[in-house]
N, C-alpha and C positions, 0 to 999 in steps of 0.2 A: 761731408765729402761731396764735392761738386763734380759732375760728369758733363763733358762737352761732346756732342755728337754732330757730325757734318751732314749736310744735305746731299753731298755727292754720293755718299754711300747708301742713300735711301733712308737715312735716319734724320731725326730732328734734334734740335738743340733744346735743352731745358736746363734750367738752373735750380734743380731740386736739391735741397740740402736736407739730409736725413741722418738720423743716428745709425750707428753701426748695429748690425744684426736686428734691425727693425722688421716687422712683418710687411710683406708685400701688400701693395694696395690691391683691392679686389678688381677683377676684370670688369669691363663695361657691362652695365645692364644687370649685374648681380646684386641682390638686396643684402644689406647689412644693417640690422637693427632698424628696419623700416626706411632706410635711405638708399638711393641708387646713385652710384658713381658713373654717371653717363657723360660727364664733361671731359673725361680724360680718355676718350676714345681715340684710336689711332687716326692721324690725319688732321688733328686740330692743334698741333703743337705750334710754337712761335718760332720765328726765325725766317730769314730770307730763303727764297726758293723752297718754301715748304710745300713741295709737290706731294703727290699721292692722292688717292681717292678717299673721301670720307666714308665712314661706316655708321649706319644707323644703329644705335644701341637697342638691345632687346628689352622689351617691356618685362617688368618683374612678374613672376608667376603668382597669380592671386592665391591667397591662402584663406580658407574660411576659418572663422573663429572656432576654437575648441569647445565642443559642447559637453554637456553633462553625460557621463557614461551610462547613467541610469535612465537617460531620456530614451523613450521608445522601448524600454524593457517589457512593459505589458504586451505590446504588439508582437515582440519577438517570442515571448512565451506563448502567446495564443497561436502563432504560426507553428511553433514546435508542438503544441498540444494537438493541433489539427492534422498532424502527420498520420498516415494510415496505421503505423505500427506502435504508436505511442501508448495506447491502452494495453496492448499486448505486453510491452516491456514493463509498464508500471505495475500491472497485476502480477507478473512473474517476479519482478524485482522486489516489490513491497512484501509479498507473501514469503519469499525466501528469507528476506532480512528479518521478518518477524519470527520465523521458525528458528533461525540460527540464534538470534538473541534470546529466544525463549529457552533453547537448549542450554545456553550459558547460565541463565538465571535459574533454571530447574536444578542444575548441578550445585549452584551456590546456595540455593534455598533449601535443598533437600538433604544436605550432608548431615546436619545435626539430627534431623528426624530419622534418617537411616541408622545412625549410630545409636540412637535411643532404642530402636527396635533390635539391636544386636546384629545389624546388617553391615555390609561394606558401605563406605561413604558414597561410592558411585553407583549404588544399586538402582535408585530411581532414575538417575541419568542414563544408565545403560538401557533400561526399559523404554525410556522416552526416545532414546536414539534409535532403538530397534523399531519402535512405532513410526518414527519419522522416515526411516528407510522404506518401510512397507508403504507408508503414505506417499512417499515419492514415486513408487511404482504405480500406485493408484492415480496419482496426479498425471503422470506421463500417459497412462492408458486412457484416462478421461480426455486429455488434451488431444490425443490422436484419434479418438472415436469420431465417426461422423454423427451428425445430428439425428439421423434416423435410428441409429443404434441407441442413442440416449433415450429417445422416445420409446423404443422397444423395451428398455430395461425398467421403465416406470412401473408397470403393473406387477412383474415378478418381485421387484424390490418392495412395493407396498404390501403385497401378500406376506412376504417374509418378515417385514417389520411388524405387521399385525399379529402374526402367529407367535413370534418371539416375545412381543410385549404382553400378549395374553398368557404366556407361560411364566412370566415374572412372579405373579402372586402365588403360583404353585411351587416353583423350584428356585425362586430368586432368593438372594441374600440381602440383608439390610446393612447399609453403610451410612453412618452419621444420621440415623433416623429415617432414611429414605430407602424403601425396599424396591430398588429398580435395577439390580445387578444380577447377572447370571454367572455363576462360578463354573468355569470349564476346566479347572484343575491347574493348568499352567498360566492362565490369565483370566481376568474377569471382563465381561462386556456389558455395556449399558445399551439395551436395544432401543431405548427412546432417542438416543443420539442418531441412530440410523433411521429412525422414524422421521426426523427432520428432512433428511435427504430424500426419503421416499415421498414425503408430502410435496417437496419442491418439484420433483420430476413428474409425479402423477398429476398434481394440480396444474402445472404448466401444459402438459399434454392434453388434459381435459379441456382447459379453456382455449387452447389453440384449435382443437378440432371444432369446438362450438363457434369460435370466431370465424373459421373458414366457412361454416354453414350459416353465418349471420344469425346466430341464436342468442347472442349475449344481450340483445336489447330487451329480452324477456326476463323478468326477475326469477322465475322458476328455473330457467336454464343457468342463470347466474349463480344461484345458491345451491341447487341440487345437481349432482350429489356431493359437491365440494364441501359445503358446511357440515352435512351429516357425517361424512367420513372423517373430517377434522375433529368433530366432537367425539367420535369413537376413539380416535387416538388420544384425545385429551382425557377421556374417561379411563382408558388403560393406564395413562401416566399417573393420574391422580389416585389410582389404587395403590401406587407406591409412595404417595405423599410427596411427589416431586413437583412442587409448584413452579420452580424456576424454569424447568424445561417446558412446562405447560404454557408459561408466559411467552416463550420463544415461538412455540408452535402457533399460538394465537397471533403473534406479530407476523408470521409467515402467511397466515390466512388473510389478515388485513392487507398485507402487501399484494397478494394475488388479486383480491377484490379491487384494490385501488388501480392496479395496472389494467384490469379488465374493464374499467370504466363504470364501476358501481355507482349509482346515484347517491346523493348525500343522505336521503331518507333511509335507504337500505343500509348504508354504512353506519348511520347513527343507531339504527335498530339493533344491528348485530353487536355494535360496541356497547350499547346499553345492557343487552342481555349478558354479555360476557363480563361486564363490570359488576352487575348484580350477583352473578355466580361467584366472582372472585371475592366479593365482600362476605358472602355466606361462608366460603371456605376459610377465610381468615378468622371470622368470628367463632368458628367451631373448632379452632386449634389454638391451644395455649402457646405452643411454640411459635406459631406465626404472629400471634398477638404480641409476644415478647420481642420479636424482631422489629415490629413496627414501633414498639415503645422505646426501643434503644436508639431511635433516630435522634441525634443531637445530644446523647448522653455522654458524659465524661467520666462516669464511674464504672470501672471495669467489673465490679462485683454487684452491680444492680441487677435485679430480676434473676436472682440465683445464678449469677455469673454468666447470664445470657449475652451480656454486652462486652465480654472480654475480647472477642475477636475484633469487633468494630473499633473499640477504643484503642487497642494496641496497634491496629492498622493505621489509625491516625497518628499515633506516637511515632511509628516508623516513617511515615511521610514527613512529619514535622522535623524529625532529627536528621533528615537527609540533606536539607539545605539546597543550594543551587547545583552543586556537583557531587553530592553524596559523600559517604564515608569511605568509599572504595569497594571494589568488587570483592565479595566474600567477607566484608567487615560488618555485616549486619548484627545488631544486638538482639532485636526482637525475635529473630528466628531461633534463638536458644531456648525455646520452650514457652515463651510468653505469647507468641502469635500462633494460634491454631491454624492448620492447613496453610502453612507459609508457602509451600511449593505448588498448591493447586489454586484454590479460590482467591487467595490473598497474595499471590506472587507479585502483583503490581505494587503492593506496599513494600515488599523487599526490594523491588526495583527502585522505588523512590528513595529508600534509605541508603542503598549502595551507590546508585548512579545519580541521585538527586533529581532536581527539576529538569535538568537537561535530558536525562534518560527517559523520564516519563513523557515529556513533550515529544521526544523522538518517536516513541511507540505510538502515541496518539496521532502524530503526523503520518506515520506509515498506514495506520488504519484509515485515516481520512483519504489518503491517496488511493488506497485500495477500493474504498467505497465510491470515490468519485470516478475512477476508471470503470468500475462495474456499471455505474449509472450511464456513462457514455456508451458502453456496449449495448445496454438495453435501449437506449434512446436512438441509436443510429441504425439498428437492424430493421429489416423488413419482414423477418420471419416472426410470427406471433409466438411460437414456442420459445425461441431464443429470448424474446423480450420478456416473457413471463418468467422463464427459468432464471435469467440473469438478475432480474429485479427481485425475485424471491431469495436467491442466494445472498445478495447484498443486504436485503432486509434481515435475513437470518444472522449473518455475521455482525452487522451493525447493532441489531437489537441485543444480541448476546454480549457484545463488547460494552454497550451502554449500561446494561444491567450489572455486569461485573464491576466496571469502573465506578458506577454510582454507589454500589455497596461499599467499595473500598474507601471512597471519598466521604462516606457518611451521608450521602444525599438520597439513597434508596435503601430499603431494607435488604438484609442479606438474603439472597435467593439461592445460594449454593451452586452457581453456574461458573464454569471456568472461563478464563479469558481465551477466546478462540485462537488457535495456532500458537499459543504462548504458554499456557498453563500445562502442568503435568496431567497426563491422562490420554491413553491411546484410543479409548472409545470416542473421545471428542475429536482427537486429531485426525483419525482416519477418514471419517465422512467429510470433515471440513476440507481436507486436502483434496479429496475427490471433487468437492464443490469448486475449489479453486481451479482444478483441471477443467471443469465445465466452462468457467469464465475464460480461461485461456483458449479453449476450443472455439468459443463463440467469438472472441476477439480475432482469432485467425480466420474465421469464416466470413468476415466482412469482405465485400468485393474489392475495395481498395487495398485491404491487407493481403488478400490473395494475390493481387497483381504485384504488390511489392515483394512478397515472398517468392513469387515465380522468377523474379530477376536474380535471386540469390541461389542460382543453380550450383552444381559442382564446380564449374569453371569460372565462377564469378570472381573469386579472389585472384586467380591466376591472370585473368584478363586485365583486372585492375592493375596488378603489379607490372604486367608487360607494357601497358600504356604509360605508366609512370616511368619505367626504365627507358623506353624509347624517347620520352620527352626530355629526360636528363641527357641522353646522348645527343639529341639535336641541339640542346642549349650549350653544349661544350664547344667553345671556339677553338678551331685548329686541332681538333682531336684526330689522332692518327687512326686509320682504319684498323680494325681488329683482325682482318683477314678472313672474317666469316663470309660465307657465300649464301 
């Protein structure tokens, strides 16, 4: 179809022949698949009297090449990690996720055990849930306490821990060969678990006061009275034959000495003495020797059935595969795996949720430990540095000992997985320690400044700014009549 346009009407003649319903040609200067139709600008048509002014076509807008979306990801992650409240949110989120997932697994792993004892299937779950609620109150209280109050609690808590641990050989009860429990009628407590928290607070306060007086450069002030008091706690624990808790207290001691800047010779001397003492304790106990002999064993009935727990734990992990057999579908918890809801709950997790579940829990513990190290490394308060480092040492060492025993890499020490396994005596002081980390993370100067911006009217101000911006952007909007 040909169209003829006259010059008198201000139009130009062209003899374009195009098909019907064909798309229009793009305007001048607009890119189309890398080409610019600049030659068809107005004023360049043919014909006599082709008046009118010519128009310079617009240059195409440059477009950069599309990059890899993963490019620059480490830098963005580092910027996000350097934000003031990152450690606060990571500690709070990781610990809560571990506790919630632990409650789910306690219910799944303890149903068969409860039914074997003639109890309700949710018996152990309800007790753990009650302990978690009480621990939540302790966590909030510890997170809201000022640092001065934490330091003031260190000495009363240490005295209470020593008194109760000294009473265990007299009035304590034995559970699984370890005499380290006190029966209060409606529940049992393990005073050695609170001894960990007492050593953390008291040791951090002691080293902080000596650091303020510049006394830590002398070996006697570095070791006394920290090491003798720790050995007193270790002796009271070993009276109940609880070597697993003794190993964790030793790790806390080494963590405090490391943070205080103990020289290598002093560190090696204390480590050598503790190692020699550990060898003597293992050699003098047939039960501990059998646990070491079960490392790498695949016979559940070896050493008078001492290897049954470790071997069936490996069976549970091996049968889980990548995504597990499903929540509640574990086979080993039906009597073959002893202590499925306490020390070996990680094996049930691996059987029911597979490799994905186990790696998720390990990742949460890693994030929690890394955030605690950040809190300890960024603070200028020596007490906060020592206490945060000791708490992370405690939780990390206990997790490594438990996971190593389940994986068959370490001898079975009888310690629960922190924040995850069944047991209120372990959960309560650990959640208080998490509250300490949250309080320390909130106490950073940058974190305090960021939290100060989030006052009562912070959300309302933000919403008002957003609403006013939307009203300004609305073209031709009628006034609402508001004055």
